[in-house]
SEPASE-375835 format. One record per atom (N, C-alpha, C, CB): residue number from 1; residue in three letters; x, y, z; atom name. Coordinates in Angstrom, 1 decimal, padded with zeros to 4 digits. Glycine has a CB too. Example, Ala and Ser with C-alpha at 12.3 -4.5 7.8 and 13.67 -1.06 7.14 Angstrom:
2
     n   res        u        v        w   atom
     1   ALA    013.2   -005.7    007.8      N
     1   ALA    012.3   -004.5    007.8     CA
     1   ALA    013.2   -003.3    007.8      C
     1   ALA    011.3   -004.5    009.0     CB
     2   SER    012.8   -002.2    007.1      N
     2   SER    013.7   -001.1    007.1     CA
     2   SER    012.9    000.0    007.9      C
     2   SER    014.1   -000.6    005.7     CB
This chain:
100
     n   res        u        v        w   atom
     1   MET   -031.6    016.9   -021.7      N
     1   MET   -031.7    017.2   -020.3     CA
     1   MET   -030.4    017.9   -019.8      C
     1   MET   -031.8    015.8   -019.5     CB
     2   THR   -030.6    018.9   -019.0      N
     2   THR   -029.5    019.7   -018.5     CA
     2   THR   -029.1    019.2   -017.1      C
     2   THR   -029.9    021.2   -018.4     CB
     3   THR   -027.8    019.0   -016.9      N
     3   THR   -027.2    018.6   -015.6     CA
     3   THR   -026.8    019.9   -014.8      C
     3   THR   -026.0    017.7   -015.8     CB
     4   VAL   -027.3    020.0   -013.6      N
     4   VAL   -027.0    021.1   -012.8     CA
     4   VAL   -025.8    020.7   -011.9      C
     4   VAL   -028.2    021.5   -011.9     CB
     5   LYS   -024.8    021.5   -011.9      N
     5   LYS   -023.6    021.2   -011.1     CA
     5   LYS   -023.9    021.7   -009.6      C
     5   LYS   -022.3    021.9   -011.6     CB
     6   THR   -023.8    020.8   -008.7      N
     6   THR   -024.2    021.2   -007.3     CA
     6   THR   -023.0    021.4   -006.4      C
     6   THR   -025.1    020.1   -006.7     CB
     7   THR   -021.8    021.5   -006.9      N
     7   THR   -020.7    021.7   -006.0     CA
     7   THR   -019.7    022.6   -006.7      C
     7   THR   -020.1    020.4   -005.6     CB
     8   THR   -018.6    022.9   -005.9      N
     8   THR   -017.6    023.7   -006.5     CA
     8   THR   -016.4    022.8   -006.8      C
     8   THR   -017.2    024.8   -005.5     CB
     9   THR   -016.6    021.7   -007.4      N
     9   THR   -015.5    020.8   -007.7     CA
     9   THR   -014.6    021.5   -008.7      C
     9   THR   -016.1    019.5   -008.4     CB
    10   PRO   -013.3    021.5   -008.3      N
    10   PRO   -012.3    022.3   -009.1     CA
    10   PRO   -012.1    021.6   -010.5      C
    10   PRO   -011.0    022.4   -008.4     CB
    11   THR   -012.0    022.5   -011.5      N
    11   THR   -011.6    022.0   -012.8     CA
    11   THR   -010.1    022.2   -013.0      C
    11   THR   -012.4    022.7   -013.9     CB
    12   THR   -009.5    023.0   -012.3      N
    12   THR   -008.1    023.2   -012.3     CA
    12   THR   -007.6    023.4   -010.9      C
    12   THR   -007.6    024.5   -013.2     CB
    13   GLY   -006.3    023.2   -010.7      N
    13   GLY   -005.7    023.4   -009.4     CA
    13   GLY   -004.5    022.5   -009.2      C
    13   GLY   -006.8    023.0   -008.3     CB
    14   THR   -004.1    022.4   -008.0      N
    14   THR   -002.9    021.5   -007.7     CA
    14   THR   -003.4    020.1   -007.8      C
    14   THR   -002.3    021.8   -006.3     CB
    15   LEU   -002.4    019.2   -008.0      N
    15   LEU   -002.6    017.8   -008.1     CA
    15   LEU   -003.4    017.3   -006.8      C
    15   LEU   -001.3    017.0   -008.3     CB
    16   GLU   -002.9    017.8   -005.7      N
    16   GLU   -003.6    017.5   -004.4     CA
    16   GLU   -005.0    017.9   -004.4      C
    16   GLU   -002.8    018.1   -003.2     CB
    17   THR   -005.3    019.1   -004.8      N
    17   THR   -006.7    019.6   -004.9     CA
    17   THR   -007.6    018.7   -005.7      C
    17   THR   -006.8    021.0   -005.4     CB
    18   ILE   -007.1    018.3   -006.9      N
    18   ILE   -007.8    017.4   -007.8     CA
    18   ILE   -008.0    016.1   -007.2      C
    18   ILE   -007.1    017.3   -009.1     CB
    19   LEU   -007.0    015.5   -006.6      N
    19   LEU   -007.1    014.2   -005.9     CA
    19   LEU   -008.2    014.2   -004.8      C
    19   LEU   -005.8    013.7   -005.4     CB
    20   ARG   -008.2    015.3   -004.0      N
    20   ARG   -009.2    015.4   -003.0     CA
    20   ARG   -010.6    015.5   -003.5      C
    20   ARG   -008.8    016.6   -002.1     CB
    21   ALA   -010.7    016.2   -004.6      N
    21   ALA   -012.1    016.3   -005.3     CA
    21   ALA   -012.5    015.0   -005.8      C
    21   ALA   -012.0    017.4   -006.4     CB
    22   ILE   -011.6    014.2   -006.4      N
    22   ILE   -011.9    012.9   -006.9     CA
    22   ILE   -012.4    012.0   -005.8      C
    22   ILE   -010.7    012.3   -007.7     CB
    23   LEU   -011.6    012.0   -004.7      N
    23   LEU   -012.0    011.1   -003.6     CA
    23   LEU   -013.3    011.5   -003.0      C
    23   LEU   -010.9    011.2   -002.5     CB
    24   ALA   -013.6    012.8   -002.9      N
    24   ALA   -014.9    013.3   -002.4     CA
    24   ALA   -016.0    012.8   -003.3      C
    24   ALA   -014.9    014.8   -002.2     CB
    25   GLU   -015.7    012.8   -004.6      N
    25   GLU   -016.7    012.4   -005.5     CA
    25   GLU   -017.1    010.9   -005.5      C
    25   GLU   -016.3    012.7   -006.9     CB
    26   VAL   -016.1    010.1   -005.1      N
    26   VAL   -016.3    008.6   -005.1     CA
    26   VAL   -016.6    008.1   -003.7      C
    26   VAL   -015.2    007.9   -005.8     CB
    27   THR   -016.6    008.9   -002.7      N
    27   THR   -016.9    008.5   -001.4     CA
    27   THR   -018.4    008.3   -001.2      C
    27   THR   -016.3    009.4   -000.3     CB
    28   PRO   -018.8    007.1   -000.8      N
    28   PRO   -020.3    006.9   -000.6     CA
    28   PRO   -020.8    007.9    000.5      C
    28   PRO   -020.6    005.5   -000.2     CB
    29   GLY   -021.9    008.5    000.2      N
    29   GLY   -022.5    009.4    001.2     CA
    29   GLY   -022.1    010.8    000.9      C
    29   GLY   -022.1    009.0    002.5     CB
    30   THR   -021.1    011.1    000.2      N
    30   THR   -020.7    012.5   -000.1     CA
    30   THR   -021.0    012.8   -001.6      C
    30   THR   -019.3    012.8    000.2     CB
    31   ARG   -020.4    012.2   -002.5      N
    31   ARG   -020.6    012.4   -004.0     CA
    31   ARG   -021.2    013.7   -004.3      C
    31   ARG   -021.4    011.3   -004.5     CB
    32   PRO   -020.5    014.8   -004.2      N
    32   PRO   -021.1    016.1   -004.4     CA
    32   PRO   -021.5    016.5   -005.8      C
    32   PRO   -020.1    017.2   -004.0     CB
    33   TYR   -021.1    015.7   -006.8      N
    33   TYR   -021.4    016.1   -008.2     CA
    33   TYR   -022.4    015.1   -008.8      C
    33   TYR   -020.2    016.1   -009.1     CB
    34   SER   -022.2    013.8   -008.6      N
    34   SER   -023.1    012.8   -009.2     CA
    34   SER   -023.1    011.6   -008.4      C
    34   SER   -022.7    012.5   -010.7     CB
    35   GLY   -024.3    011.1   -008.1      N
    35   GLY   -024.5    009.8   -007.3     CA
    35   GLY   -024.0    008.6   -008.1      C
    35   GLY   -025.9    009.6   -007.0     CB
    36   ASP   -023.7    008.7   -009.4      N
    36   ASP   -023.3    007.6   -010.2     CA
    36   ASP   -021.7    007.5   -010.3      C
    36   ASP   -023.9    007.7   -011.6     CB
    37   SER   -021.0    008.4   -009.7      N
    37   SER   -019.6    008.4   -009.8     CA
    37   SER   -019.0    007.1   -009.3      C
    37   SER   -019.0    009.6   -009.0     CB
    38   TYR   -017.9    006.7   -010.1      N
    38   TYR   -017.3    005.4   -009.8     CA
    38   TYR   -015.8    005.4   -010.2      C
    38   TYR   -018.0    004.2   -010.4     CB
    39   LEU   -015.0    004.8   -009.4      N
    39   LEU   -013.6    004.5   -009.7     CA
    39   LEU   -013.3    003.1   -009.1      C
    39   LEU   -012.6    005.6   -009.2     CB
    40   PRO   -012.5    002.3   -009.8      N
    40   PRO   -012.1    001.0   -009.2     CA
    40   PRO   -011.4    001.3   -007.9      C
    40   PRO   -011.2    000.2   -010.2     CB
    41   ASP   -011.5    000.3   -007.0      N
    41   ASP   -010.9    000.4   -005.6     CA
    41   ASP   -009.4    000.7   -005.7      C
    41   ASP   -011.2   -000.8   -004.9     CB
    42   HIS   -008.7    000.0   -006.6      N
    42   HIS   -007.2    000.2   -006.7     CA
    42   HIS   -006.9    001.6   -007.0      C
    42   HIS   -006.6   -000.8   -007.7     CB
    43   LEU   -007.7    002.4   -007.8      N
    43   LEU   -007.4    003.7   -008.1     CA
    43   LEU   -007.7    004.7   -006.9      C
    43   LEU   -008.1    004.2   -009.3     CB
    44   ILE   -008.7    004.3   -006.2      N
    44   ILE   -009.1    005.1   -005.0     CA
    44   ILE   -007.9    005.0   -004.0      C
    44   ILE   -010.4    004.6   -004.4     CB
    45   GLU   -007.5    003.7   -003.8      N
    45   GLU   -006.4    003.5   -002.8     CA
    45   GLU   -005.1    004.2   -003.3      C
    45   GLU   -006.1    002.0   -002.7     CB
    46   ALA   -004.8    004.3   -004.6      N
    46   ALA   -003.6    005.0   -005.1     CA
    46   ALA   -003.8    006.5   -004.8      C
    46   ALA   -003.5    004.7   -006.6     CB
    47   ALA   -004.9    007.0   -005.0      N
    47   ALA   -005.1    008.4   -004.7     CA
    47   ALA   -005.0    008.7   -003.2      C
    47   ALA   -006.5    008.9   -005.2     CB
    48   LYS   -005.5    007.9   -002.4      N
    48   LYS   -005.3    008.1   -000.9     CA
    48   LYS   -003.8    008.0   -000.5      C
    48   LYS   -006.1    007.0   -000.1     CB
    49   ALA   -003.1    007.1   -001.1      N
    49   ALA   -001.7    006.9   -000.8     CA
    49   ALA   -000.9    008.2   -001.3      C
    49   ALA   -001.1    005.7   -001.5     CB
    50   ALA   -001.3    008.7   -002.4      N
    50   ALA   -000.6    009.9   -002.9     CA
    50   ALA   -000.9    011.1   -002.0      C
    50   ALA   -001.1    010.3   -004.4     CB
    51   LEU   -002.1    011.2   -001.5      N
    51   LEU   -002.4    012.3   -000.5     CA
    51   LEU   -001.7    012.1    000.8      C
    51   LEU   -003.9    012.3   -000.3     CB
    52   ASP   -001.5    010.9    001.2      N
    52   ASP   -000.6    010.7    002.4     CA
    52   ASP    000.8    011.2    002.2      C
    52   ASP   -000.6    009.2    002.8     CB
    53   ASP    001.3    011.0    001.0      N
    53   ASP    002.6    011.5    000.7     CA
    53   ASP    002.7    013.0    000.7      C
    53   ASP    003.1    011.0   -000.7     CB
    54   PHE    001.6    013.7    000.3      N
    54   PHE    001.5    015.1    000.3     CA
    54   PHE    001.5    015.6    001.8      C
    54   PHE    000.2    015.7   -000.4     CB
    55   ASN    000.8    014.9    002.7      N
    55   ASN    000.8    015.3    004.1     CA
    55   ASN    002.1    015.1    004.7      C
    55   ASN   -000.3    014.5    004.8     CB
    56   GLN    002.8    014.0    004.4      N
    56   GLN    004.1    013.8    004.9     CA
    56   GLN    005.1    014.9    004.5      C
    56   GLN    004.7    012.4    004.5     CB
    57   ALA    005.0    015.3    003.3      N
    57   ALA    005.8    016.4    002.8     CA
    57   ALA    005.5    017.7    003.6      C
    57   ALA    005.6    016.7    001.3     CB
    58   ALA    004.3    018.0    003.9      N
    58   ALA    003.9    019.2    004.6     CA
    58   ALA    004.5    019.1    006.0      C
    58   ALA    002.4    019.4    004.7     CB
    59   TYR    004.4    017.9    006.7      N
    59   TYR    005.0    017.8    008.0     CA
    59   TYR    006.5    018.0    008.0      C
    59   TYR    004.6    016.4    008.6     CB
    60   GLN    007.2    017.4    007.0      N
    60   GLN    008.6    017.6    006.9     CA
    60   GLN    009.0    019.0    006.7      C
    60   GLN    009.1    016.7    005.7     CB
    61   HIS    008.3    019.7    005.8      N
    61   HIS    008.6    021.1    005.6     CA
    61   HIS    008.4    021.9    006.9      C
    61   HIS    007.7    021.7    004.5     CB
    62   ALA    007.3    021.7    007.6      N
    62   ALA    007.1    022.4    008.9     CA
    62   ALA    008.2    022.1    009.9      C
    62   ALA    005.7    021.9    009.5     CB
    63   HIS    008.6    020.8    010.0      N
    63   HIS    009.7    020.4    010.9     CA
    63   HIS    011.0    021.2    010.5      C
    63   HIS    010.0    018.9    010.8     CB
    64   ASN    011.3    021.2    009.2      N
    64   ASN    012.5    021.9    008.7     CA
    64   ASN    012.5    023.4    009.1      C
    64   ASN    012.7    021.7    007.2     CB
    65   ALA    011.3    024.0    008.8      N
    65   ALA    011.2    025.4    009.1     CA
    65   ALA    011.4    025.7    010.6      C
    65   ALA    009.9    025.9    008.6     CB
    66   LEU    010.8    024.8    011.5      N
    66   LEU    010.9    025.0    012.9     CA
    66   LEU    012.3    024.8    013.4      C
    66   LEU    010.0    024.1    013.7     CB
    67   SER    013.0    023.8    012.8      N
    67   SER    014.4    023.6    013.2     CA
    67   SER    015.3    024.8    012.8      C
    67   SER    014.9    022.3    012.5     CB
    68   THR    015.0    025.4    011.6      N
    68   THR    015.8    026.5    011.2     CA
    68   THR    015.5    027.7    012.0      C
    68   THR    015.5    026.8    009.7     CB
    69   ALA    014.2    027.9    012.5      N
    69   ALA    013.8    029.0    013.3     CA
    69   ALA    014.6    028.9    014.7      C
    69   ALA    012.3    029.0    013.6     CB
    70   VAL    014.7    027.7    015.2      N
    70   VAL    015.4    027.5    016.5     CA
    70   VAL    016.9    027.9    016.3      C
    70   VAL    015.3    026.0    016.9     CB
    71   TRP    017.5    027.5    015.2      N
    71   TRP    018.9    027.8    014.9     CA
    71   TRP    019.0    029.4    014.8      C
    71   TRP    019.3    027.2    013.5     CB
    72   HIS    018.1    030.1    014.2      N
    72   HIS    018.2    031.5    014.1     CA
    72   HIS    018.0    032.2    015.5      C
    72   HIS    017.1    032.1    013.1     CB
    73   ILE    017.1    031.6    016.3      N
    73   ILE    016.9    032.1    017.6     CA
    73   ILE    018.1    032.0    018.5      C
    73   ILE    015.7    031.4    018.3     CB
    74   ALA    018.8    030.8    018.4      N
    74   ALA    020.0    030.6    019.1     CA
    74   ALA    021.1    031.6    018.7      C
    74   ALA    020.5    029.2    018.9     CB
    75   ARG    021.1    032.1    017.5      N
    75   ARG    022.1    033.0    017.0     CA
    75   ARG    021.7    034.5    017.2      C
    75   ARG    022.3    032.8    015.5     CB
    76   GLY    020.5    034.7    017.8      N
    76   GLY    020.0    036.0    018.0     CA
    76   GLY    019.5    036.7    016.8      C
    76   GLY    021.0    036.8    018.6     CB
    77   GLU    019.1    036.0    015.8      N
    77   GLU    018.6    036.5    014.5     CA
    77   GLU    017.1    036.5    014.5      C
    77   GLU    019.2    035.8    013.3     CB
    78   ALA    016.5    037.4    015.2      N
    78   ALA    015.0    037.5    015.3     CA
    78   ALA    014.2    037.6    014.0      C
    78   ALA    014.6    038.6    016.2     CB
    79   PRO    014.6    038.5    013.1      N
    79   PRO    013.8    038.6    011.9     CA
    79   PRO    013.8    037.3    011.1      C
    79   PRO    014.4    039.7    011.0     CB
    80   GLN    015.0    036.6    011.0      N
    80   GLN    015.0    035.4    010.2     CA
    80   GLN    014.2    034.3    010.9      C
    80   GLN    016.5    034.9    010.1     CB
    81   ALA    014.3    034.3    012.3      N
    81   ALA    013.6    033.3    013.0     CA
    81   ALA    012.1    033.5    012.8      C
    81   ALA    013.9    033.4    014.5     CB
    82   LEU    011.6    034.7    012.9      N
    82   LEU    010.2    035.0    012.7     CA
    82   LEU    009.8    034.5    011.3      C
    82   LEU    010.0    036.5    012.8     CB
    83   ALA    010.6    034.8    010.3      N
    83   ALA    010.2    034.4    008.9     CA
    83   ALA    010.1    032.8    008.9      C
    83   ALA    011.3    034.8    007.9     CB
    84   ARG    011.0    032.1    009.5      N
    84   ARG    010.9    030.6    009.5     CA
    84   ARG    009.7    030.2    010.3      C
    84   ARG    012.2    030.0    010.1     CB
    85   LEU    009.4    030.8    011.4      N
    85   LEU    008.2    030.4    012.2     CA
    85   LEU    006.9    030.7    011.4      C
    85   LEU    008.1    031.2    013.5     CB
    86   ARG    006.9    031.7    010.6      N
    86   ARG    005.7    032.0    009.8     CA
    86   ARG    005.6    030.9    008.7      C
    86   ARG    005.8    033.4    009.1     CB
    87   ARG    006.8    030.5    008.1      N
    87   ARG    006.8    029.5    007.1     CA
    87   ARG    006.3    028.2    007.7      C
    87   ARG    008.2    029.3    006.5     CB
    88   ALA    006.7    027.8    008.9      N
    88   ALA    006.3    026.6    009.6     CA
    88   ALA    004.8    026.7    009.8      C
    88   ALA    007.1    026.4    010.9     CB
    89   GLN    004.3    027.8    010.3      N
    89   GLN    002.9    028.0    010.5     CA
    89   GLN    002.1    027.7    009.3      C
    89   GLN    002.6    029.4    011.1     CB
    90   SER    002.6    028.2    008.1      N
    90   SER    001.9    028.0    006.9     CA
    90   SER    001.8    026.5    006.5      C
    90   SER    002.6    028.8    005.8     CB
    91   HIS    002.9    025.8    006.7      N
    91   HIS    003.0    024.4    006.4     CA
    91   HIS    002.1    023.6    007.4      C
    91   HIS    004.4    023.8    006.5     CB
    92   ILE    002.1    024.0    008.6      N
    92   ILE    001.2    023.3    009.6     CA
    92   ILE   -000.3    023.5    009.3      C
    92   ILE    001.5    023.8    011.1     CB
    93   LEU   -000.6    024.7    009.0      N
    93   LEU   -002.0    025.0    008.6     CA
    93   LEU   -002.4    024.2    007.3      C
    93   LEU   -002.3    026.4    008.4     CB
    94   ALA   -001.5    024.1    006.4      N
    94   ALA   -001.8    023.4    005.2     CA
    94   ALA   -002.0    022.0    005.4      C
    94   ALA   -000.6    023.6    004.1     CB
    95   SER   -001.2    021.4    006.3      N
    95   SER   -001.4    019.9    006.6     CA
    95   SER   -002.7    019.7    007.4      C
    95   SER   -000.2    019.4    007.4     CB
    96   MET   -003.1    020.7    008.2      N
    96   MET   -004.3    020.5    009.0     CA
    96   MET   -005.5    020.6    008.1      C
    96   MET   -004.4    021.5    010.1     CB
    97   GLU   -005.4    021.4    007.0      N
    97   GLU   -006.5    021.6    006.1     CA
    97   GLU   -006.5    020.6    005.0      C
    97   GLU   -006.5    023.0    005.5     CB
    98   GLY   -005.4    019.7    005.0      N
    98   GLY   -005.3    018.7    003.9     CA
    98   GLY   -004.6    019.2    002.7      C
    98   GLY   -006.6    018.2    003.6     CB
    99   ARG   -003.9    020.3    002.8      N
    99   ARG   -003.1    020.8    001.7     CA
    99   ARG   -001.7    020.6    002.1      C
    99   ARG   -003.4    022.3    001.4     CB
   100   ALA   -000.8    020.4    001.1      N
   100   ALA    000.6    020.3    001.3     CA
   100   ALA    001.2    021.6    001.1      C
   100   ALA    001.2    019.3    000.4     CB
């Protein structure tokens, strides 16, 4: 019997990407690959905690980039400030999309 893959579950990627795919696979009602997917609750909770740490890191990186942008603005260094604002934007978007 041939199994048809019904999703774009990543086979490679960042640790965060893989953890998110695993959690999607074991979440009742979503399970994009197989309805029989299972992990013990303690492993699911560990994966969720790890993802929370990724999000915290993204927030901290965004905060740091914004703080540095303010510093450059105060010094009249527009190009450096713009670069830091773009970096902050990247981190903010990543945290909103669930990436760090």
